[in-house]
C-alpha positions as CSV (number, residue, x, y, z in Angstrom):
1,M,-15.3,-14.1,10.6
2,K,-12.9,-12.0,9.9
3,K,-11.2,-13.2,6.1
4,E,-7.5,-12.6,6.5
5,I,-6.0,-10.1,4.0
6,P,-3.1,-12.0,2.5
7,P,0.3,-10.8,3.4
8,I,1.2,-9.2,-0.4
9,L,-2.5,-7.3,0.0
10,G,-0.7,-5.7,3.4
11,I,2.0,-4.5,1.5
12,A,0.7,-3.8,-1.4
13,I,-1.8,-1.3,0.8
14,I,1.0,-0.1,2.8
15,L,4.2,0.2,0.7
16,V,4.1,3.5,-0.2
17,I,1.9,5.3,1.9
18,F,2.5,8.9,2.5
19,I,6.2,8.9,1.1
20,P,6.6,11.3,-1.4
21,I,10.2,10.0,-2.7
22,I,8.7,7.0,-3.7
23,L,6.5,9.2,-6.2
24,S,9.8,9.6,-8.0
25,I,12.0,6.2,-7.0
26,I,9.2,3.5,-8.0
27,G,7.1,6.1,-10.2
28,R,3.6,3.9,-10.6
29,I,3.5,2.1,-7.7
30,S,3.0,5.0,-5.2
31,S,-0.7,5.2,-7.1
32,F,-1.2,1.6,-6.0
33,S,-2.1,2.3,-2.4
34,T,-5.5,2.3,-1.1
35,I,-4.8,5.0,0.7
36,Q,-6.3,8.0,-1.0
37,I,-4.9,10.9,0.8
38,P,-2.1,13.4,0.1
39,V,1.3,12.4,0.4
40,M,3.3,13.2,3.6
41,S,4.4,17.0,2.8
42,E,0.7,17.8,2.3
43,I,-0.4,16.5,5.3
44,P,-0.2,18.3,8.8
45,L,1.1,16.1,11.2
46,E,-0.7,17.5,14.2
47,G,0.2,15.6,17.0
48,K,-2.6,14.6,18.7
49,S,-4.4,13.2,15.5
50,Q,-1.0,11.1,15.1
51,E,-1.3,9.9,18.7
52,L,-5.0,8.8,18.5
53,L,-4.5,6.7,15.6
54,E,-1.7,5.1,17.2
55,Q,-4.1,4.1,19.9
56,A,-7.2,3.3,17.8
57,L,-4.9,0.8,15.9
58,E,-3.6,-0.5,18.8
59,E,-6.4,-0.9,20.6
60,K,-8.5,-1.9,17.6
61,N,-11.2,0.8,18.6
62,P,-13.0,3.0,16.6
63,S,-14.3,5.3,18.5
64,L,-11.2,6.7,19.1
65,C,-11.1,7.6,15.3
66,E,-14.1,9.4,16.1
67,K,-12.0,11.9,18.1
68,I,-9.4,12.8,15.4
69,K,-9.5,16.2,14.2
70,D,-7.4,15.8,10.7
71,K,-10.0,14.1,8.0
72,Y,-7.6,11.9,6.2
73,I,-6.1,10.7,9.4
74,K,-9.5,9.9,10.7
75,D,-10.6,8.7,7.2
76,E,-7.4,6.1,7.4
77,C,-8.4,4.9,11.1
78,F,-11.8,4.2,10.1
79,F,-10.9,2.4,6.6
80,T,-8.2,0.2,8.6
81,I,-10.3,-0.7,11.4
82,A,-13.4,-1.6,9.3
83,L,-11.2,-3.9,7.2
84,Y,-10.1,-5.5,10.6
85,F,-13.7,-6.1,11.7
86,R,-15.0,-6.7,8.3
87,D,-17.9,-4.1,9.4
88,L,-19.5,-2.3,6.6
89,S,-21.2,0.3,9.0
90,L,-17.1,1.8,10.2
91,C,-17.0,2.8,6.1
92,E,-20.1,5.0,6.4
93,N,-17.8,7.5,9.1
94,I,-15.4,8.0,6.3
95,V,-15.8,11.7,5.0
96,Q,-14.1,11.6,1.5
97,D,-16.7,9.9,-1.0
98,N,-14.0,7.6,-3.0
99,K,-12.1,6.5,0.3
100,K,-16.0,5.5,1.8
101,N,-16.7,3.5,-1.7
102,Q,-13.5,2.0,-2.1
103,C,-14.5,1.0,2.1
104,K,-17.4,-0.9,1.1
105,A,-16.0,-2.4,-2.0
106,E,-13.2,-4.1,-0.1
107,V,-15.4,-4.9,3.3
108,L,-17.7,-6.6,1.0
109,G,-14.8,-8.1,-1.3
110,N,-17.3,-7.0,-4.0
111,P,-15.3,-4.9,-6.9
112,S,-18.5,-3.7,-8.3
113,L,-18.9,-1.0,-6.0
114,C,-15.7,0.7,-6.9
115,N,-17.9,1.6,-10.3
116,N,-19.4,4.2,-7.4
117,I,-16.1,6.2,-7.7
118,E,-16.2,8.8,-10.3
119,D,-12.2,9.6,-10.4
120,E,-11.4,7.2,-13.1
121,E,-7.6,6.2,-11.5
122,L,-8.5,6.0,-8.0
123,K,-11.7,3.9,-9.3
124,T,-9.1,1.4,-11.0
125,I,-7.0,1.4,-7.7
126,C,-9.7,0.5,-5.9
127,Y,-11.1,-2.4,-8.3
128,L,-7.5,-3.7,-8.5
129,D,-6.8,-3.7,-4.7
130,T,-10.4,-5.6,-4.3
131,V,-9.5,-8.2,-7.3
132,F,-5.8,-8.8,-5.4
133,F,-7.9,-9.1,-2.2
134,L,-10.6,-11.8,-3.6
135,D,-6.9,-13.1,-5.8
136,D,-9.6,-14.1,-8.7
137,S,-8.0,-13.6,-12.0
138,S,-11.4,-14.0,-13.9
139,L,-12.3,-10.6,-12.7
140,C,-9.3,-9.1,-14.5
141,N,-11.3,-9.7,-17.6
142,N,-13.5,-6.4,-16.6
143,I,-10.2,-4.0,-17.1
144,E,-10.2,-2.4,-20.2
145,E,-7.1,-0.5,-20.0
146,K,-4.5,-2.9,-21.1
147,D,-1.5,-2.4,-18.9
148,W,-3.5,-2.9,-15.9
149,L,-5.5,-5.7,-17.4
150,N,-1.9,-7.3,-17.9
151,I,-0.9,-6.2,-14.2
152,C,-3.7,-7.7,-12.8
153,K,-3.1,-11.2,-14.3
154,A,0.5,-11.2,-13.8
155,V,-0.3,-10.6,-10.0
156,T,-3.4,-12.9,-9.7
157,L,-1.9,-15.7,-11.8
158,K,1.6,-15.0,-10.6
159,D,3.2,-14.7,-14.2
160,S,5.4,-12.1,-14.7
161,A,5.0,-12.9,-19.0
162,F,1.9,-10.4,-18.4
163,C,4.3,-8.1,-17.2
164,D,6.4,-8.2,-20.3
165,K,3.2,-6.8,-22.0
166,V,2.8,-3.7,-20.0
167,V,3.7,-0.7,-21.8
168,Q,4.0,2.2,-20.0
169,V,7.5,1.8,-18.0
170,G,6.1,3.2,-14.5
171,N,3.7,0.5,-15.0
172,K,5.4,-2.1,-16.0
173,D,8.0,-1.4,-13.1
174,F,4.9,-1.5,-10.7
175,C,4.3,-5.2,-12.7
176,Y,7.7,-6.8,-11.9
177,L,8.4,-5.4,-8.4
178,K,5.0,-6.1,-7.1
179,L,5.4,-9.6,-8.2
180,A,9.1,-9.7,-7.0
181,F,7.5,-9.1,-3.6
182,I,5.0,-11.4,-3.8
183,L,7.2,-14.3,-5.3
184,K,10.5,-13.3,-3.1
185,D,12.4,-13.5,-6.4
186,T,15.0,-11.2,-6.7
187,H,15.8,-11.8,-10.7
188,L,12.4,-10.2,-11.2
189,C,13.9,-7.1,-9.7
190,N,16.8,-6.9,-12.4
191,N,13.8,-6.1,-15.1
192,L,13.3,-2.8,-13.6
193,S,14.0,0.7,-15.1
194,E,16.4,2.0,-13.3
195,I,19.2,0.8,-11.0
196,V,17.9,2.4,-7.6
197,K,15.0,0.4,-8.2
198,T,17.1,-2.7,-8.3
199,N,18.5,-1.9,-5.6
200,I,15.3,-1.1,-3.3
201,C,13.7,-4.2,-4.7
202,Q,16.8,-6.7,-4.0
203,A,17.6,-5.1,-0.9
204,V,13.9,-5.5,0.4
205,V,13.0,-9.2,-0.8
206,E,16.7,-10.1,0.6
207,K,16.0,-8.5,3.8
208,S,19.6,-7.0,3.2
209,V,19.8,-3.9,5.8
210,S,23.6,-3.4,4.9
211,R,22.2,-2.9,1.0
212,C,19.9,-0.4,2.3
213,L,22.3,1.7,4.4
214,S,24.9,1.6,1.3
215,L,22.7,3.6,-0.9
216,K,22.4,7.4,-1.1
217,K,20.6,9.4,1.9
218,E,19.8,12.0,-0.8
219,A,15.9,12.4,-1.4
220,G,15.1,10.0,1.0
221,I,16.6,6.8,-1.0
222,R,18.3,5.4,1.8
223,D,15.3,5.6,4.2
224,T,12.6,4.7,1.6
225,C,14.4,1.4,1.3
226,L,14.5,0.6,4.8
227,L,11.0,1.8,5.6
228,M,10.0,-0.7,2.4
229,M,12.0,-3.3,3.9
230,A,10.3,-2.9,7.5
231,Q,6.5,-2.9,6.1
232,Y,7.5,-5.8,3.6
233,W,9.0,-8.0,6.6
234,E,6.7,-6.5,9.5
235,D,10.0,-5.7,11.3
236,S,9.3,-2.7,13.8
237,E,13.2,-3.1,14.5
238,I,14.3,-2.1,11.0
239,C,12.6,1.2,11.6
240,R,15.1,2.3,14.2
241,K,17.7,2.2,11.2
242,I,15.8,5.1,9.7
243,E,16.9,8.6,10.0
244,G,14.6,11.0,9.0
245,E,11.9,11.3,11.8
246,I,8.9,11.5,9.8
247,Y,10.0,8.8,7.6
248,K,10.4,6.5,11.1
249,Q,7.3,7.9,12.5
250,R,5.4,6.7,9.5
251,C,7.2,3.1,9.8
252,Y,6.0,2.4,12.9
253,Q,2.3,3.3,12.5
254,D,2.2,1.6,9.0
255,I,3.7,-1.9,10.6
256,K,0.4,-1.5,12.8
257,G,-1.7,-0.9,10.3
258,I,-0.5,-3.7,8.0
259,K,-1.1,-6.5,11.0
260,I,-4.5,-4.6,11.5
261,K,-5.6,-5.0,8.1
262,K,-4.6,-8.6,8.2
263,G,-6.4,-9.2,11.3
264,K,-3.7,-9.7,13.4
């Protein structure tokens, strides 16, 4: 039987996928996606691959993933459907070793498998995503790096006091933002280091489209706000408000991915 991924994990996985602007706006949170592929500007958005990905996700059909030429998109296709079916064999089709190991860890719910990942940052991302899926705070104690230990405890214990202990500004922002989304608490957004981050955070939690539309268009800030809101609330109607075609395309696609990873 499939174990449904908690809603907050869905947003953790999808929240910042492919969108380079969020690297500068939200900072560290962009590293906390389980989709370990280059940012949007580095991915050749080959039309056929995108169409096949959308069809594969819509039909939950892994055989269509095999037809995708772009290796990053193909890996994401197998990863997403593997999580839906909790099918370890589908992880074996993933080309990137780090991505493959993360797939196995999340499908089996075993964070120790993340140790097979060589890159230390990706290993931490894998471990935390899996721990968040299991929602087991005791596993946080295996994390040596203090900031990520406190973030892990903040999220699994739903306690913002641990965010206060995070030292690095980008990490602290990530902690408060993630917790604000989990608890649907706009007051936590006030702890973010920049006003633009606070505005996006509050707009998303409040589901205030008008607040997103009031933000600047420059650097994709407005589209980023709408994208995050659409993903968070799984509302594809919000995608229609996005002006940038790449953001809009990704919005519709990511909402499909969120629902699949949540077992819908």
